[in-house]
C-alpha positions in Angstrom: -2.3 28.5 30.6 -2.3 32.3 29.9 -5.7 33.6 31.2 -5.9 35.8 28.1 -6.0 32.7 26.0 -8.3 30.6 28.2 -11.5 29.4 26.5 -14.8 30.9 27.4 -18.0 28.9 28.0 -19.3 30.5 24.8 -16.3 29.4 22.7 -16.7 25.9 24.0 -20.4 25.8 23.1 -19.7 27.3 19.7 -16.9 24.8 19.0 -19.2 21.9 19.8 -21.8 23.4 17.5 -19.3 23.7 14.6 -18.4 20.0 15.0 -21.9 18.9 15.8 -20.5 17.4 19.0 -22.6 16.6 22.1 -21.1 17.1 25.6 -20.5 13.4 25.6 -18.5 13.7 22.4 -16.3 16.4 23.9 -15.9 14.5 27.1 -14.7 11.4 25.1 -12.3 13.4 23.0 -10.8 15.4 25.8 -10.7 12.6 28.4 -12.8 14.5 30.8 -16.1 13.6 32.4 -19.5 14.8 31.1 -20.2 16.3 34.4 -17.1 18.5 34.2 -17.9 19.7 30.7 -21.5 20.5 31.8 -20.3 22.5 34.9 -17.8 24.5 32.8 -20.3 25.4 30.1 -22.8 26.5 32.8 -20.1 28.6 34.4 -20.3 26.7 37.7 -16.6 26.0 37.7 -13.5 27.5 36.0 -11.3 24.9 34.4 -7.8 24.3 35.7 -4.9 24.8 33.2 -4.7 21.1 32.3 -8.4 20.8 31.9 -8.6 23.9 29.6 -5.6 22.5 27.7 -7.3 19.1 27.2 -10.5 20.8 25.9 -8.6 23.1 23.5 -6.5 20.1 22.3 -9.6 18.1 21.6 -11.1 20.8 19.4 -7.8 21.6 17.6 -7.3 17.9 16.9 -10.7 18.0 15.2 -9.7 20.8 12.9 -10.7 24.0 14.8 -8.7 27.0 15.9 -9.5 29.6 18.5 -9.1 33.3 17.6 -9.1 36.4 19.7 -11.2 37.9 21.0 -13.5 35.0 21.8 -13.9 33.4 18.4 -13.6 29.9 16.9 -13.4 28.7 13.3 -12.4 25.8 11.1 -8.6 25.8 10.5 -7.8 27.3 7.1 -6.6 24.7 4.6 -2.9 24.5 4.1 -0.7 23.1 1.3 2.9 22.0 1.8 5.1 20.7 -1.1 8.2 18.5 -0.5 10.8 17.9 -3.1 13.5 15.3 -3.6 15.1 13.0 -1.1 15.4 15.7 1.6 11.8 16.5 1.1 10.8 12.9 1.4 12.6 12.6 4.7 10.9 15.8 5.9 7.5 14.3 4.9 8.3 11.1 7.0 9.2 13.4 9.9 5.8 15.1 9.6 4.1 11.7 9.5 6.0 10.6 12.6 5.5 13.8 14.6 1.8 13.8 13.8 1.4 10.2 14.9 3.5 10.9 18.0 1.5 13.9 19.0 -2.0 12.8 18.2 -2.0 9.0 17.7 -3.2 8.4 14.2 -4.8 6.2 11.6 -2.6 6.1 8.5 -3.9 4.7 5.3 -2.0 4.6 2.0 -2.2 3.3 -1.5 0.9 2.4 -3.5 1.0 1.0 -7.0 4.6 0.5 -5.9 6.5 2.1 -3.0 9.9 1.1 -4.3 10.8 4.4 -6.2 9.8 6.5 -3.1 11.7 4.3 -0.6 14.8 4.1 -2.9 14.8 8.0 -2.9 15.1 8.2 0.9 17.6 5.3 1.2 18.5 4.3 4.8 16.2 6.9 6.3 13.5 4.3 5.8 15.0 2.2 8.5 15.1 5.1 10.9 11.5 5.9 10.2 10.3 2.3 10.5 12.1 1.9 13.8 10.6 5.0 15.4 7.1 4.3 14.0 7.3 0.8 15.3 7.6 2.2 18.8 4.2 3.9 18.3 2.5 0.8 17.0 0.5 0.5 20.2 -1.1 3.9 19.5 -1.5 4.0 15.8 -3.2 2.0 13.0 -1.4 1.7 9.7 -2.9 0.1 6.6 -1.6 -0.1 3.0 -3.0 -1.2 -0.3 -0.6 -2.3 -3.2 -1.2 -3.5 -6.7 2.3 -5.1 -7.0 2.1 -8.0 -4.6 4.1 -8.5 -1.5 7.7 -7.3 -1.1 8.9 -7.9 2.5 11.8 -5.5 2.1 9.4 -2.5 1.5 6.5 -3.1 3.9 6.9 -1.8 7.4 6.5 -4.4 10.2 3.7 -2.4 11.9 1.7 -2.1 8.6 -1.3 -4.2 7.7 -1.3 -4.8 3.9 -3.7 -5.9 1.2 -3.4 -6.2 -2.5 -5.9 -5.2 -5.2 -6.1 -5.2 -9.0 -4.5 -2.1 -10.6 -7.9 -1.5 -12.3 -9.0 0.0 -8.9 -6.0 2.2 -8.3 -4.7 5.4 -9.9 -1.0 5.3 -10.8 -0.3 8.2 -8.3 0.2 7.0 -4.7 -1.8 8.7 -1.9 -1.3 8.8 1.8 -3.7 10.0 4.5 -2.7 10.8 8.1 -4.7 12.6 10.6 -6.3 15.6 8.7 -3.7 15.5 5.9 -3.9 14.1 2.4 -0.7 13.6 0.4 -0.1 12.6 -3.2 3.3 11.3 -4.1 4.7 11.9 -7.6 7.7 9.7 -8.3 8.2 10.9 -11.9 9.0 14.4 -10.9 12.5 15.9 -11.1 13.8 15.9 -8.5 11.9 12.8 -7.3 9.7 12.4 -5.4 7.4 15.4 -5.2 5.0 15.2 -2.3 2.0 17.5 -2.1 0.3 17.6 1.3 -3.1 19.2 1.8 -4.2 19.8 5.4 -7.9 19.6 5.3 -10.2 17.4 7.5 -12.8 17.3 4.7 -10.3 16.2 2.0 -8.6 13.7 4.3 -11.9 12.1 5.3 -13.0 11.9 1.6 -9.8 10.0 0.7 -10.0 7.9 3.8 -13.4 6.7 2.7 -12.1 6.1 -0.8 -9.3 4.0 0.7 -11.8 1.8 2.7 -13.9 1.3 -0.4 -10.9 -0.4 -1.9 -9.8 -2.0 1.3 -13.0 -4.0 1.4 -12.3 -5.4 -2.1 -8.6 -6.1 -1.5 -7.0 -9.4 -0.6 -5.1 -9.7 2.8 -1.4 -10.3 2.5 0.2 -12.4 5.1 3.6 -11.7 6.6 4.8 -14.9 5.0 4.4 -13.3 1.6 1.2 -14.7 0.3 -2.5 -14.0 0.6 -4.5 -17.3 0.7 -2.1 -18.7 -1.9 -3.1 -16.0 -4.5 -0.3 -13.5 -4.2 3.3 -14.7 -4.2 6.5 -12.8 -3.4 8.0 -11.5 -6.6 11.6 -12.5 -7.5 
C-alpha cells in the first residue's frame, strides 16, 4: 500500500467512533485479532500492507471513506439511473459485482418480476448462473404478491408470498448499501433508480423484514402449505 495513503492511528479511532464500533467490532469486520487492532491504535506496531488494506476495506464496506490529509467521513450519497434493457443488464452486473466483492444480503419485493425479466431476456440465465456460484456467500430473499412462478424465481432465492395490501406496486431491491426502485411502466422500460446510502438501504431492509415476517413461505414445489398454487 502506498505509504501516503496508509491509515493513521487517529483515522482508525475516528472511523470507529463514526460507526460506534468497538475494537472487537473492527476486529470481527476486518478478520484481524483484537490484540492487533489494539497494538496498531496504541502505535506499538505499524500494520503490514495487507493488514492496513483489511482495516480500510472493513470501514469502506461500512460506508466510510478516507480523505487526505488524515480525515474520514461518511461516503456521500450517490444516485444512479439505468434505462431500458441495456440498463437492466448493467443493474444486474452491479448486483453481481457487489455480491462478489463484499458478500451480500439481497432482499427484494416484486408485485411481479415478469415485466423486468422479460426486458432483459436471456441475460437472466447468465445472471442466475453466476449468482448461483456465489450462493455459499450470499443470502437472497424475495417477497411476491403473485404466487409462485418457477420460471422467474432464481434457484438460490428464498421466496415468500404476501397479500398485495402490504406491498406498493413499485418493486424495490436492496443490496449492500444500495436501494433500488424498479419502474416497469417507464419508456423505455424498465427504469431503475439506485440510491447508494447505508441509512436508506437499512431503512428499506427493515421494511422488507416487517413484511417477511407476515409472508407465507413458498416451497420449490410451487406451493406454500397448500395455500399458494402455481398459476397457469
